[in-house]
N, C-alpha and C positions, 0 to 999 in steps of 0.2 A: 232386304228385298230390293231388287234392282227396279227403280222407277222408270228407267229408260236411258237412252244415250244422248249425250250433249257434246257438240264439237264447238270449240271456241277458236276463232282466228285472231292471230296477233298482228297480221299485216306487217311482218318484220322488216320488209324492205323499205317501208315508209315511216314506221313507228307512229302511226296515227291512232293506235289503240292504247289506252292507258293500262299499263301492266298491273298497277295496283288494283284497278277494277277487276282485271282478269283473275288475280289471286283471290280477292274477296268472293267473287262469284263462284269460282271453282271450288273453294272451300265450302261455301254454303250448299252448293249442289251435291258435292260429295257426301257431306254429312247428312243430307236429306235422302240419300240413297240412289243418286244418279251416277252413271258411269261417265266420267268427264275425260274428254280427249282434247288436248290443245295442239293446234296446227300452227306452224310458223307463218304460212301464207297460202291461203286457199286459191288465190289467183294463179300462183305458181303451180300448185298441185293440179289445178284444172287442166293445165297444158302439158303435164309430165307424168301423171299417174291416174289414168281413168279408173282402174280397179279401186284405188284408194278413195276416189270421189264417189264411186258407186256405194262403197261401204258407208261413207259419211252421210250420204243421202238418206240413210235410215235413221238419222239422228236429228235433233233440233240444233240448228246452227246459230251460234251467237257471233255476229260479225258487224257489218255496217248496215246501210239502208236495206230493208227487205226487198225492195224492187231490184236493187243491184245484185243481191245474193240469189234471188230466184232466177234472175236472168243469167247469172253465171252457171247455174246448174241446168237451166233450160238449154244452153248451148250443147250440153252433153246428153240431152234428153233424159235428165234426172230431175227429181223433185224432192227437196228435203222435207222432213216431217214437220218442221216449223222453223221460223226465223225470228230472232230477237236482235235489236240494234244496240250494241255495246259502244260503238263509235260515238254516237250522239246522245244516247240515253244514259242516265245515272245508274249506279249499281242497284239502287232500289227499283228503278224502272224495269231492269232486266229480271231481277228476282221476283218482281210482282207477276211476271209472265208465268212463273212456276208456283205462284202463291207462297213465296218464301220471303223471309226477312234476312238481313245481313247477319252472318255468324262470324265469330272471331277469325282473325287472319292466321294463316298457317305458314310457318317457316318452310315446311317441306314444299308447298306449292310455289313459294317465292323462289326457292332453289330450282324447281322444275322450269319455271319461266326463264330464269337467267341462263339455263342450260340450252335453251332453244337458240338456233342460229340467227344471227343478224346479218343481213346481206346488203349493206348500203351500196356496194358497188355492183350489185346484180339485181337491179330493180325490175319488177314485173309490171308491164304497162300494156294494156290492150283493151279494146272495147268489147262489151257484150250488148245484146239486143233485147229490148223489152218486146216480146212477141205480142203482148196485148195491145201495144201501141203501134207497132210497125205496120205500115200500109203496103210495103213491098215496092216503093217507088224507085229504089235503086240509086238515089242521089248520093248516098255514102260510097257506093261502089264506083260511081262515075268520078267522084271527087278525089278519093284516096290515091295518093301518089306512090304508095308503098306496096300495093298488091295485097292488102290485108283481107279484103272482101272478095267473095265470089258471088255471082248473081245469075240465077237460072230459073226460068219459069216463074218469075215474079217473087222469088224467095232469095233474100240476102243472107249469107252466112259469113261469120268470121272464120275463114278457112286457114289463114296464115297469121295467127296472132303475134308470133315472134318477130314479124317484119314491121310491126307498128313502131313509129318514132316516139321515143320516150318524151312524155309531157306534151304531146300534140293531141288536143281534143277537137281539131278543126272539123272533122267529119260530123261530130255531134252537133256542131253549130249549123251545119247544112241541113240537118234532119227536121222536116216540117212538123213531125209528130213528137219530137223530143224522145225518140225511142232508143237512141244510142247512149249507152252508159259507160263511163270510165270510173270504176269503183274507187280508184285511188285519187281522183281529182278532188280539189279542196272545196268546191262550191256546187250547190244544187242549181238546176236539176241535172247537170251533167254527171254528178256522182251518184245519181239515183234518188236523190231527195225530191220531194214533191213541191218544195217552195222554189222561188226564183231568186236565188242569191245573186245571180248575175244574168244579164240579158243573153239569150242564146241566139236570137236572130241577128244575122250580120249582113253586110252588103255583099251580094254575090260577086260584084265586080272586084271588090277587094280580095275576096277569096281566090278568084281567077288570077289576079295579078300576082298573088303570093305563090300560087301553084306554078305560074309561068316562070317566076324568078327562080324557083327551086329547080325546075327542069333545065333552065339555062345554066345554072350553077353546076348541076350534075353533068351536063354535056361538056362544059369547060374542063371539068375534072377528068372526064374520060379521055378527052383529046390530049390533055396534059400527060396522062399516063401512057398514051400511045406514042408520044414523041420520043425519038431516040436520043440518048445522051451523046453530045459531041465528042 
């Protein structure tokens, strides 16, 4: 009897999900009657395969912080059936969400995990917005140097996620409501966690100076490219 569908994200571009936990949880759920699907990277899938994400939304998603996962799906106007945190929780914590205990490890699931692609040179990095916190102030839109956001009628959207600069969470630090989430970032609250592992508020003048230096650097590069070779 099929108890339901479960999708587990490996976050393969950053390897921040423990694969041994994925194997153990997958086996336990499978033997309990769940249909288990393992995805290499939901952040990547969210910007490349809407129909696939629509299908996944009908399942319980096991990935990182629930606030980050729900915000990822909110961007597509989707809502997963439920979310469990495998990035920060133990195997037992996740299985407790399904009223299950750990079951023996399976070599077949280990082989399945190893077969999934690892893409260390093709990292996926972009923000998602926690709509429950976002006030629509537009500060992220005003600050972003890369055209990631659009802003209209008081609503901010992550409209061009692939233009985001890898490992740059600066816009999240400008958000007064801590509504901007980078799921792959290492510290809370920027990664969707509710604790403050690092202070988010920063000096606006320092941010402005950083932005100004970047723009000047880009201008110098463009001028250099326009110069004719002697």
